[in-house]
C-alpha positions as a Markdown table, in Angstrom:
| # | Residue | x | y | z |
|---|---|---|---|---|
| 1 | Met | 73.5 | 99.9 | 81.6 |
| 2 | Asn | 73.2 | 103.2 | 79.7 |
| 3 | Val | 75.8 | 104.4 | 77.2 |
| 4 | Ala | 77.2 | 107.1 | 79.5 |
| 5 | Val | 77.9 | 104.6 | 82.3 |
| 6 | Arg | 79.6 | 102.2 | 79.9 |
| 7 | Lys | 81.8 | 105.0 | 78.5 |
| 8 | Arg | 82.8 | 106.0 | 82.0 |
| 9 | Arg | 83.8 | 102.5 | 82.8 |
| 10 | Lys | 85.9 | 102.3 | 79.7 |
| 11 | Asn | 87.8 | 105.4 | 80.6 |
| 12 | Ser | 88.7 | 104.0 | 84.0 |
| 13 | Leu | 90.3 | 101.0 | 82.4 |
| 14 | Ser | 92.0 | 102.6 | 79.4 |
| 15 | Ser | 93.9 | 105.5 | 81.0 |
| 16 | Pro | 95.3 | 106.7 | 84.4 |
| 17 | Pro | 93.4 | 109.2 | 86.5 |
| 18 | Pro | 94.0 | 113.0 | 86.1 |
| 19 | Leu | 96.6 | 114.7 | 88.3 |
| 20 | Ala | 95.4 | 116.4 | 91.4 |
| 21 | Gly | 93.6 | 119.7 | 90.5 |
| 22 | Glu | 93.1 | 118.7 | 86.9 |
| 23 | Val | 89.7 | 118.2 | 85.2 |
| 24 | Asp | 89.6 | 114.8 | 83.4 |
| 25 | Ala | 88.5 | 115.9 | 80.0 |
| 26 | Arg | 88.3 | 112.2 | 78.9 |
| 27 | Ser | 85.5 | 111.5 | 81.3 |
| 28 | Ala | 83.7 | 114.7 | 80.5 |
| 29 | Ala | 83.8 | 114.0 | 76.8 |
| 30 | Gly | 83.4 | 110.3 | 76.9 |
| 31 | Gly | 86.8 | 109.7 | 75.3 |
| 32 | Gly | 89.3 | 106.9 | 75.7 |
| 33 | Ser | 89.6 | 103.4 | 74.2 |
| 34 | Phe | 89.0 | 99.9 | 75.3 |
| 35 | Ala | 90.1 | 96.6 | 73.8 |
| 36 | Gln | 86.8 | 94.9 | 74.2 |
| 37 | Ser | 83.5 | 96.1 | 72.8 |
| 38 | Glu | 80.8 | 97.4 | 75.2 |
| 39 | Glu | 78.7 | 94.4 | 74.5 |
| 40 | Glu | 81.5 | 91.9 | 75.2 |
| 41 | Tyr | 82.2 | 93.6 | 78.5 |
| 42 | Ala | 78.6 | 93.9 | 79.7 |
| 43 | Pro | 78.4 | 92.3 | 83.2 |
| 44 | Ser | 76.9 | 88.9 | 83.3 |
| 45 | Leu | 74.7 | 87.6 | 86.2 |
| 46 | Thr | 75.7 | 85.4 | 89.1 |
| 47 | Leu | 73.1 | 83.5 | 90.9 |
| 48 | Pro | 74.0 | 83.1 | 94.6 |
| 49 | Arg | 71.7 | 81.3 | 97.0 |
| 50 | Arg | 70.1 | 83.2 | 99.9 |
| 51 | Arg | 69.3 | 81.1 | 102.9 |
| 52 | Gly | 65.8 | 81.5 | 104.2 |
| 53 | Arg | 63.5 | 79.7 | 106.6 |
| 54 | Gly | 63.5 | 76.1 | 105.3 |
| 55 | Arg | 64.1 | 77.1 | 101.7 |
| 56 | Thr | 66.9 | 78.4 | 99.4 |
| 57 | Glu | 66.1 | 81.4 | 97.2 |
| 58 | Arg | 68.1 | 82.2 | 94.1 |
| 59 | Val | 69.1 | 85.8 | 93.8 |
| 60 | Ala | 70.5 | 87.4 | 90.7 |
| 61 | Thr | 73.6 | 89.6 | 91.0 |
| 62 | Pro | 75.8 | 91.2 | 88.3 |
| 63 | Ser | 79.4 | 90.1 | 87.9 |
| 64 | Pro | 82.1 | 92.3 | 89.4 |
| 65 | Asp | 83.2 | 95.0 | 86.9 |
| 66 | Pro | 86.9 | 96.0 | 87.2 |
| 67 | Ala | 86.0 | 99.4 | 85.9 |
| 68 | Asp | 83.9 | 100.1 | 89.0 |
| 69 | Leu | 86.9 | 99.2 | 91.2 |
| 70 | Leu | 89.3 | 101.4 | 89.2 |
| 71 | Ala | 86.9 | 104.3 | 89.3 |
| 72 | Trp | 86.7 | 104.0 | 93.1 |
| 73 | Tyr | 90.5 | 103.7 | 93.3 |
| 74 | Asp | 90.9 | 106.9 | 91.3 |
| 75 | Arg | 88.9 | 108.8 | 94.0 |
| 76 | His | 90.0 | 107.0 | 97.1 |
| 77 | Arg | 93.5 | 105.5 | 96.7 |
| 78 | Arg | 95.7 | 105.6 | 99.7 |
| 79 | Ala | 98.7 | 107.9 | 99.8 |
| 80 | Leu | 101.6 | 105.6 | 100.6 |
| 81 | Pro | 105.2 | 106.6 | 100.6 |
| 82 | Trp | 106.2 | 103.9 | 98.1 |
| 83 | Arg | 103.5 | 104.6 | 95.6 |
| 84 | Ala | 104.1 | 106.7 | 92.5 |
| 85 | Arg | 102.1 | 110.0 | 92.5 |
| 86 | Gly | 100.1 | 111.3 | 89.7 |
| 87 | Arg | 101.3 | 110.0 | 86.3 |
| 88 | Ala | 104.9 | 109.3 | 87.6 |
| 89 | Lys | 106.3 | 105.9 | 86.8 |
| 90 | Ala | 106.6 | 103.5 | 89.7 |
| 91 | Asp | 110.2 | 102.8 | 91.0 |
| 92 | Pro | 110.7 | 99.1 | 90.9 |
| 93 | Tyr | 113.2 | 99.3 | 93.8 |
| 94 | Ala | 110.7 | 101.1 | 96.0 |
| 95 | Val | 107.9 | 98.7 | 95.1 |
| 96 | Trp | 110.0 | 95.7 | 95.8 |
| 97 | Leu | 111.4 | 97.0 | 99.1 |
| 98 | Ser | 107.9 | 97.9 | 100.3 |
| 99 | Glu | 106.4 | 94.6 | 99.2 |
| 100 | Ile | 109.1 | 92.6 | 101.1 |
| 101 | Met | 108.5 | 94.6 | 104.2 |
| 102 | Leu | 104.7 | 94.4 | 104.0 |
| 103 | Gln | 104.7 | 90.6 | 104.1 |
| 104 | Gln | 103.0 | 89.6 | 107.3 |
| 105 | Thr | 103.4 | 93.2 | 108.5 |
| 106 | Thr | 101.0 | 96.2 | 108.7 |
| 107 | Val | 101.4 | 99.4 | 106.6 |
| 108 | Lys | 101.6 | 101.4 | 109.9 |
| 109 | Thr | 104.5 | 99.4 | 111.1 |
| 110 | Val | 106.4 | 99.3 | 107.8 |
| 111 | Gly | 106.3 | 103.1 | 107.2 |
| 112 | Pro | 109.2 | 104.1 | 109.5 |
| 113 | Tyr | 111.3 | 101.1 | 108.4 |
| 114 | Tyr | 110.8 | 101.9 | 104.8 |
| 115 | Ala | 111.8 | 105.5 | 105.3 |
| 116 | Lys | 114.9 | 104.4 | 107.2 |
| 117 | Phe | 116.0 | 101.9 | 104.6 |
| 118 | Leu | 115.4 | 104.3 | 101.7 |
| 119 | Ala | 117.5 | 107.0 | 103.5 |
| 120 | Lys | 120.4 | 104.7 | 104.2 |
| 121 | Trp | 120.2 | 102.8 | 100.9 |
| 122 | Pro | 118.4 | 104.8 | 98.2 |
| 123 | Thr | 119.2 | 102.4 | 95.4 |
| 124 | Val | 119.4 | 98.6 | 95.0 |
| 125 | Asp | 123.1 | 99.1 | 94.3 |
| 126 | Ala | 123.6 | 100.8 | 97.6 |
| 127 | Leu | 121.7 | 98.1 | 99.4 |
| 128 | Ala | 123.7 | 95.4 | 97.7 |
| 129 | Lys | 127.0 | 96.9 | 98.8 |
| 130 | Ala | 125.9 | 97.2 | 102.5 |
| 131 | Pro | 127.2 | 94.6 | 105.0 |
| 132 | Leu | 124.5 | 92.0 | 105.9 |
| 133 | Asp | 124.9 | 92.9 | 109.6 |
| 134 | Asp | 124.0 | 96.5 | 108.9 |
| 135 | Val | 120.9 | 95.4 | 107.0 |
| 136 | Leu | 119.9 | 93.1 | 109.9 |
| 137 | Arg | 120.4 | 95.9 | 112.4 |
| 138 | Ala | 118.2 | 98.2 | 110.4 |
| 139 | Trp | 115.6 | 95.5 | 110.1 |
| 140 | Ala | 115.6 | 94.6 | 113.9 |
| 141 | Gly | 112.1 | 94.8 | 115.3 |
| 142 | Leu | 110.3 | 94.2 | 112.0 |
| 143 | Gly | 110.1 | 90.5 | 112.5 |
| 144 | Tyr | 110.3 | 87.5 | 110.1 |
| 145 | Tyr | 114.1 | 88.0 | 109.8 |
| 146 | Ala | 114.6 | 85.6 | 106.9 |
| 147 | Arg | 113.1 | 88.5 | 104.8 |
| 148 | Ala | 116.0 | 90.7 | 105.7 |
| 149 | Arg | 118.6 | 88.1 | 104.6 |
| 150 | Asn | 116.7 | 87.5 | 101.4 |
| 151 | Leu | 116.3 | 91.2 | 100.8 |
| 152 | His | 120.1 | 91.6 | 100.9 |
| 153 | Ala | 120.7 | 88.5 | 98.7 |
| 154 | Cys | 118.1 | 89.7 | 96.2 |
| 155 | Ala | 119.7 | 93.1 | 96.0 |
| 156 | Arg | 123.1 | 91.5 | 95.3 |
| 157 | Thr | 121.6 | 89.2 | 92.7 |
| 158 | Val | 119.9 | 92.1 | 90.9 |
| 159 | Val | 123.2 | 94.0 | 90.8 |
| 160 | Glu | 125.4 | 91.0 | 89.8 |
| 161 | Arg | 123.1 | 89.3 | 87.3 |
| 162 | His | 120.9 | 92.1 | 86.0 |
| 163 | Asn | 123.2 | 95.2 | 86.1 |
| 164 | Gly | 121.2 | 96.8 | 88.9 |
| 165 | Ile | 117.9 | 96.8 | 87.0 |
| 166 | Phe | 115.0 | 94.7 | 88.2 |
| 167 | Pro | 113.8 | 92.4 | 85.4 |
| 168 | Asp | 110.5 | 93.3 | 83.8 |
| 169 | Asn | 109.0 | 89.8 | 83.5 |
| 170 | Ile | 107.3 | 87.6 | 86.0 |
| 171 | Glu | 109.5 | 84.5 | 85.6 |
| 172 | Ala | 112.7 | 86.4 | 86.0 |
| 173 | Leu | 111.3 | 88.2 | 89.1 |
| 174 | Arg | 110.2 | 84.9 | 90.6 |
| 175 | Ala | 113.8 | 83.5 | 90.2 |
| 176 | Leu | 115.2 | 86.2 | 92.5 |
| 177 | Pro | 116.0 | 85.3 | 96.2 |
| 178 | Gly | 113.0 | 85.8 | 98.5 |
| 179 | Ile | 110.5 | 86.4 | 95.7 |
| 180 | Gly | 107.6 | 84.1 | 95.3 |
| 181 | Asp | 104.4 | 84.1 | 93.3 |
| 182 | Tyr | 102.8 | 87.0 | 95.2 |
| 183 | Thr | 105.8 | 89.4 | 95.2 |
| 184 | Ala | 106.6 | 88.6 | 91.6 |
| 185 | Ala | 103.0 | 89.5 | 90.7 |
| 186 | Ala | 103.1 | 92.6 | 92.9 |
| 187 | Val | 106.3 | 94.0 | 91.5 |
| 188 | Gly | 105.5 | 93.0 | 88.0 |
| 189 | Ser | 102.1 | 94.6 | 87.9 |
| 190 | Ile | 102.8 | 97.7 | 90.0 |
| 191 | Ala | 106.3 | 98.5 | 88.7 |
| 192 | Phe | 105.9 | 97.3 | 85.1 |
| 193 | Asp | 102.2 | 97.1 | 84.5 |
| 194 | Leu | 102.5 | 93.4 | 83.6 |
| 195 | Pro | 99.1 | 91.5 | 83.5 |
| 196 | Ala | 99.2 | 89.8 | 86.9 |
| 197 | Val | 97.1 | 90.0 | 90.0 |
| 198 | Pro | 99.0 | 89.7 | 93.3 |
| 199 | Val | 96.8 | 87.9 | 95.9 |
| 200 | Asp | 97.5 | 88.9 | 99.5 |
| 201 | Gly | 95.2 | 88.5 | 102.5 |
| 202 | Asn | 93.2 | 91.6 | 101.6 |
| 203 | Val | 92.5 | 90.3 | 98.1 |
| 204 | Glu | 91.7 | 86.8 | 99.4 |
| 205 | Arg | 89.1 | 88.4 | 101.7 |
| 206 | Val | 87.5 | 90.4 | 98.9 |
| 207 | Val | 87.4 | 87.5 | 96.5 |
| 208 | Thr | 86.0 | 84.9 | 98.9 |
| 209 | Arg | 83.2 | 87.3 | 99.8 |
| 210 | Leu | 82.4 | 88.3 | 96.2 |
| 211 | Tyr | 82.0 | 84.7 | 95.1 |
| 212 | Ala | 81.1 | 83.1 | 98.5 |
| 213 | Val | 84.0 | 80.7 | 98.3 |
| 214 | Asp | 83.0 | 78.0 | 100.8 |
| 215 | Glu | 86.2 | 76.0 | 100.7 |
| 216 | Ala | 88.4 | 76.7 | 103.7 |
| 217 | Met | 91.8 | 78.2 | 103.7 |
| 218 | Pro | 94.5 | 77.4 | 102.7 |
| 219 | Ala | 93.0 | 74.8 | 100.3 |
| 220 | Ala | 90.9 | 77.6 | 98.7 |
| 221 | Lys | 94.0 | 79.6 | 97.6 |
| 222 | Pro | 94.2 | 78.1 | 94.0 |
| 223 | Glu | 90.5 | 78.9 | 93.4 |
| 224 | Ile | 90.9 | 82.4 | 94.8 |
| 225 | Lys | 93.9 | 83.1 | 92.5 |
| 226 | Arg | 91.8 | 81.9 | 89.5 |
| 227 | Leu | 88.9 | 84.1 | 90.4 |
| 228 | Ala | 91.1 | 87.1 | 91.0 |
| 229 | Ala | 92.9 | 86.7 | 87.7 |
| 230 | Ser | 89.5 | 86.4 | 85.9 |
| 231 | Leu | 88.8 | 90.0 | 87.0 |
| 232 | Leu | 92.0 | 91.5 | 85.5 |
| 233 | Pro | 91.2 | 94.3 | 83.0 |
| 234 | Pro | 93.2 | 94.7 | 79.8 |
| 235 | His | 94.7 | 97.9 | 80.9 |
| 236 | Arg | 96.1 | 99.5 | 84.2 |
| 237 | Ser | 97.2 | 96.2 | 85.8 |
| 238 | Gly | 99.3 | 98.1 | 88.4 |
| 239 | Asp | 96.4 | 100.3 | 89.5 |
| 240 | Phe | 94.0 | 97.3 | 89.5 |
| 241 | Ala | 96.4 | 95.4 | 91.8 |
| 242 | Gln | 96.7 | 98.3 | 94.2 |
| 243 | Ala | 92.9 | 99.0 | 94.1 |
| 244 | Phe | 92.2 | 95.4 | 95.0 |
| 245 | Met | 94.6 | 95.7 | 98.0 |
| 246 | Asp | 93.1 | 99.1 | 99.1 |
| 247 | Leu | 89.6 | 97.7 | 98.9 |
| 248 | Gly | 90.4 | 94.9 | 101.3 |
| 249 | Ala | 92.4 | 97.1 | 103.6 |
| 250 | Thr | 90.0 | 100.0 | 103.9 |
| 251 | Ile | 86.5 | 98.8 | 103.0 |
| 252 | Cys | 86.3 | 95.0 | 103.0 |
| 253 | Ser | 87.7 | 94.7 | 106.5 |
| 254 | Pro | 87.8 | 91.4 | 108.5 |
| 255 | Thr | 85.0 | 92.7 | 110.8 |
| 256 | Lys | 82.2 | 95.2 | 110.1 |
| 257 | Pro | 83.0 | 95.7 | 106.4 |
| 258 | Ala | 81.7 | 99.0 | 105.0 |
| 259 | Cys | 79.6 | 97.4 | 102.3 |
| 260 | Ser | 77.6 | 100.6 | 101.6 |
| 261 | Leu | 80.8 | 102.2 | 100.4 |
| 262 | Cys | 82.1 | 99.3 | 98.3 |
| 263 | Pro | 82.2 | 99.6 | 94.5 |
| 264 | Trp | 81.4 | 95.9 | 94.3 |
| 265 | Ser | 78.6 | 95.9 | 96.9 |
| 266 | Glu | 76.0 | 94.9 | 94.3 |
| 267 | Pro | 77.7 | 91.8 | 92.9 |
| 268 | Cys | 79.0 | 90.6 | 96.3 |
| 269 | Ile | 77.3 | 87.2 | 97.0 |
| 270 | Ala | 78.3 | 87.3 | 100.7 |
| 271 | Arg | 76.7 | 90.7 | 101.1 |
| 272 | Val | 73.5 | 89.5 | 99.6 |
| 273 | Arg | 73.4 | 86.5 | 101.9 |
| 274 | Gly | 74.4 | 88.6 | 104.9 |
| 275 | Asp | 77.3 | 86.4 | 106.0 |
| 276 | Gln | 80.3 | 88.6 | 104.9 |
| 277 | Glu | 82.2 | 88.2 | 108.1 |
| 278 | Thr | 82.3 | 84.4 | 107.8 |
| 279 | Phe | 84.7 | 84.7 | 104.8 |
| 280 | Pro | 87.3 | 83.6 | 104.1 |
| 281 | Arg | 86.5 | 80.2 | 105.6 |
| 282 | Lys | 89.2 | 79.0 | 107.9 |
| 283 | Ala | 90.2 | 75.5 | 108.8 |
| 284 | Pro | 90.7 | 74.9 | 112.6 |
| 285 | Lys | 94.1 | 76.3 | 113.4 |
| 286 | Arg | 96.6 | 73.9 | 114.8 |
| 287 | Glu | 98.6 | 75.5 | 117.5 |
| 288 | Gly | 102.3 | 74.6 | 117.9 |
| 289 | Lys | 103.4 | 72.8 | 121.0 |
| 290 | Gln | 104.8 | 75.0 | 123.8 |
| 291 | Arg | 108.6 | 75.2 | 123.9 |
| 292 | Tyr | 110.9 | 76.2 | 126.8 |
| 293 | Gly | 114.5 | 77.3 | 127.2 |
| 294 | Ala | 117.0 | 79.4 | 129.1 |
| 295 | Ala | 118.7 | 82.7 | 128.3 |
| 296 | Phe | 121.9 | 83.9 | 129.9 |
| 297 | Val | 122.6 | 87.6 | 130.4 |
| 298 | Ala | 126.2 | 88.1 | 131.4 |
| 299 | Leu | 127.2 | 91.6 | 132.5 |
| 300 | Arg | 130.7 | 93.0 | 132.9 |
| 301 | Ala | 131.8 | 96.3 | 134.2 |
| 302 | Asp | 134.4 | 97.9 | 131.8 |
| 303 | Gly | 136.1 | 99.9 | 134.5 |
| 304 | Gln | 135.1 | 103.2 | 132.9 |
| 305 | Gly | 131.6 | 103.5 | 134.3 |
| 306 | Ser | 129.8 | 101.6 | 131.7 |
| 307 | Val | 128.6 | 97.9 | 131.4 |
| 308 | Asp | 129.2 | 95.3 | 128.7 |
| 309 | Val | 126.8 | 92.4 | 127.9 |
| 310 | Leu | 127.7 | 89.1 | 126.2 |
| 311 | Leu | 126.2 | 88.6 | 122.8 |
| 312 | Arg | 126.6 | 86.2 | 120.0 |
| 313 | Arg | 125.3 | 85.7 | 116.4 |
| 314 | Arg | 122.8 | 83.0 | 115.6 |
| 315 | Pro | 123.5 | 80.5 | 112.7 |
| 316 | Glu | 122.9 | 81.9 | 109.2 |
| 317 | Lys | 120.1 | 79.4 | 108.5 |
| 318 | Gly | 117.0 | 78.7 | 110.6 |
| 319 | Leu | 114.8 | 80.7 | 112.9 |
| 320 | Leu | 116.1 | 84.3 | 113.5 |
| 321 | Gly | 119.1 | 83.4 | 111.3 |
| 322 | Ala | 122.2 | 85.6 | 111.6 |
| 323 | Met | 120.5 | 87.8 | 114.2 |
| 324 | Thr | 122.2 | 88.8 | 117.5 |
| 325 | Glu | 121.2 | 87.1 | 120.8 |
| 326 | Val | 122.4 | 86.5 | 124.3 |
| 327 | Pro | 123.7 | 82.9 | 124.9 |
| 328 | Gly | 121.1 | 80.4 | 125.6 |
| 329 | Ser | 119.9 | 76.8 | 125.5 |
| 330 | Asp | 118.1 | 75.0 | 122.7 |
| 331 | Trp | 114.3 | 75.5 | 122.8 |
| 332 | Ala | 112.3 | 72.3 | 123.3 |
| 333 | His | 108.9 | 71.2 | 124.6 |
| 334 | Asp | 110.6 | 68.8 | 127.0 |
| 335 | Phe | 113.3 | 71.2 | 128.2 |
| 336 | Asp | 114.7 | 70.2 | 131.6 |
| 337 | Arg | 114.8 | 73.3 | 133.7 |
| 338 | Lys | 116.8 | 71.5 | 136.4 |
| 339 | Ser | 119.7 | 71.2 | 133.9 |
| 340 | Ala | 119.4 | 74.7 | 132.5 |
| 341 | Leu | 122.8 | 75.9 | 133.8 |
| 342 | Asp | 124.5 | 73.2 | 131.6 |
| 343 | Ala | 123.8 | 75.6 | 128.7 |
| 344 | Ala | 125.5 | 78.6 | 130.3 |
| 345 | Pro | 128.3 | 80.2 | 128.3 |
| 346 | Phe | 130.7 | 79.8 | 131.3 |
| 347 | Lys | 130.8 | 79.1 | 135.0 |
| 348 | Ala | 129.5 | 82.1 | 137.1 |
| 349 | Lys | 127.2 | 82.9 | 139.9 |
| 350 | Trp | 124.1 | 82.7 | 137.8 |
| 351 | Arg | 120.9 | 83.9 | 139.4 |
| 352 | Lys | 117.4 | 83.0 | 138.1 |
| 353 | Leu | 115.1 | 86.0 | 137.6 |
| 354 | Ala | 111.5 | 85.8 | 138.7 |
| 355 | Gly | 109.1 | 85.4 | 135.9 |
| 356 | Asp | 109.7 | 84.1 | 132.4 |
| 357 | Val | 109.9 | 85.9 | 129.0 |
| 358 | Thr | 107.2 | 84.7 | 126.7 |
| 359 | His | 107.1 | 85.1 | 122.9 |
| 360 | Val | 104.9 | 83.6 | 120.1 |
| 361 | Phe | 106.5 | 82.6 | 116.8 |
| 362 | Thr | 104.4 | 81.6 | 113.8 |
| 363 | His | 104.5 | 77.9 | 114.6 |
| 364 | Phe | 105.0 | 77.7 | 118.4 |
| 365 | Pro | 104.9 | 79.7 | 121.6 |
| 366 | Leu | 108.1 | 80.0 | 123.7 |
| 367 | Arg | 108.8 | 80.6 | 127.3 |
| 368 | Leu | 112.4 | 81.5 | 128.4 |
| 369 | Thr | 113.8 | 81.4 | 131.9 |
| 370 | Val | 116.3 | 84.2 | 132.2 |
| 371 | Tyr | 119.6 | 84.0 | 134.2 |
| 372 | Val | 121.9 | 86.9 | 135.0 |
| 373 | Ala | 125.5 | 87.0 | 136.2 |
| 374 | Asp | 127.9 | 89.8 | 137.0 |
| 375 | Val | 131.4 | 88.7 | 135.9 |
| 376 | Pro | 134.9 | 90.2 | 136.5 |
| 377 | Arg | 136.2 | 93.0 | 134.3 |
| 378 | Gly | 138.9 | 90.7 | 132.7 |
| 379 | Glu | 136.5 | 87.9 | 131.8 |
| 380 | Ala | 137.1 | 86.9 | 128.2 |
| 381 | Ala | 134.3 | 86.2 | 125.8 |
| 382 | Pro | 133.9 | 82.6 | 124.8 |
| 383 | Lys | 134.5 | 81.5 | 121.3 |
| 384 | Gly | 131.8 | 82.8 | 118.9 |
| 385 | Ala | 130.7 | 85.5 | 121.4 |
| 386 | Arg | 131.6 | 89.1 | 122.1 |
| 387 | Trp | 131.2 | 91.8 | 124.6 |
| 388 | Ala | 129.0 | 94.8 | 123.6 |
| 389 | Lys | 128.1 | 98.0 | 125.4 |
| 390 | Val | 124.7 | 98.0 | 127.1 |
| 391 | Ser | 124.4 | 101.6 | 126.0 |
| 392 | Gly | 124.8 | 100.5 | 122.4 |
| 393 | Leu | 122.1 | 97.8 | 122.3 |
| 394 | Ala | 119.7 | 99.9 | 120.3 |
| 395 | Gly | 122.1 | 99.6 | 117.3 |
| 396 | Glu | 122.4 | 95.8 | 117.6 |
| 397 | Ala | 120.5 | 93.4 | 115.3 |
| 398 | Leu | 118.5 | 92.1 | 118.2 |
| 399 | Pro | 115.1 | 90.4 | 117.4 |
| 400 | Thr | 112.1 | 91.3 | 119.5 |
| 401 | Leu | 112.5 | 88.2 | 121.7 |
| 402 | Met | 116.0 | 89.1 | 122.7 |
| 403 | Arg | 115.0 | 92.7 | 123.4 |
| 404 | Lys | 112.4 | 91.3 | 125.8 |
| 405 | Val | 115.1 | 89.1 | 127.5 |
| 406 | Leu | 117.5 | 92.1 | 127.9 |
| 407 | Ala | 114.7 | 94.4 | 129.2 |
| 408 | His | 113.8 | 91.8 | 131.7 |
| 409 | Ala | 117.4 | 91.3 | 132.9 |
| 410 | Leu | 118.3 | 95.0 | 132.9 |
| 411 | Asp | 115.1 | 96.3 | 134.5 |
């Protein structure tokens, strides 16, 4: 490696990129500082095995250099609404809000929800003061609804215990409701530049390919975290975390990775072997057992030309906790359809609709039989339920499953 290249890598690690339209004088002049000497940071060699016909050949590859990834990120970083621009300091509230939403959810899906939340509740204090039902309504459709409850609880905790300021250390972040190892590392590194590497699915894919981690997921997670942490540079932890994520999201994709554009193409063992798409290794997925149930859509004319529908709130804890639903039965793999009407909210002329509503949760698939009844205008709502305007359903905290049920019933 020549001196000019080494100096360029040092600059990527020691200081942020120039603002758009600026010339980076540091790169041109070879300035900047780095905690380790050039000799100490010179890449070592990794020796992967390339499989051939009847033999195994050892092929030397350099170790991944974090400076290469940061240099790539400085040129190709994604413009995301929650990211700080230029040299602006990251907003811990924006980082935390986006990271909670992005769990198990794509950037494309999260964008409109993030904008809506930030417009309604621009600060953690505003979110903490909001009623939980309002938060659940705004979250409806985003899925994994425990996140919304934890989001609200976390905002209240930050306000009550930390005076509305997110703590700037990993342990204190991890102690907040709904924040585990990943989110604590993400918020800590991106918002406060703490030395931590958040490992999400994108990072797992990059690491398992770089090092050809043969152990199957999820057992490989501790080793992946160790390897990812070993790459952390002494400076720009937040940029490095986001660069890692961007690399997996845009270049090191699950299928047809763009290896020719990857800053770590040379040291990637899986690329050398030609088996990139086989990583990460996955243990055979165990599918949950099919469950069945019934849902009851009761409709009542209000006498003024509109229609009400009977709704109730699910228990605070458990699947879809505190979300709004139509009355229904328990969900079970041995559900007796012949006795479905025993779970109806009241006696009425219930008619079974043709076709079931299907939905897949993380741990099991569900099939619901939908019953509909038209009830008299004076019919009172049972205890724990309420009548709501059909015209106002868009503003209710209905999970996707219940929106499917209502669409089926009202079609």
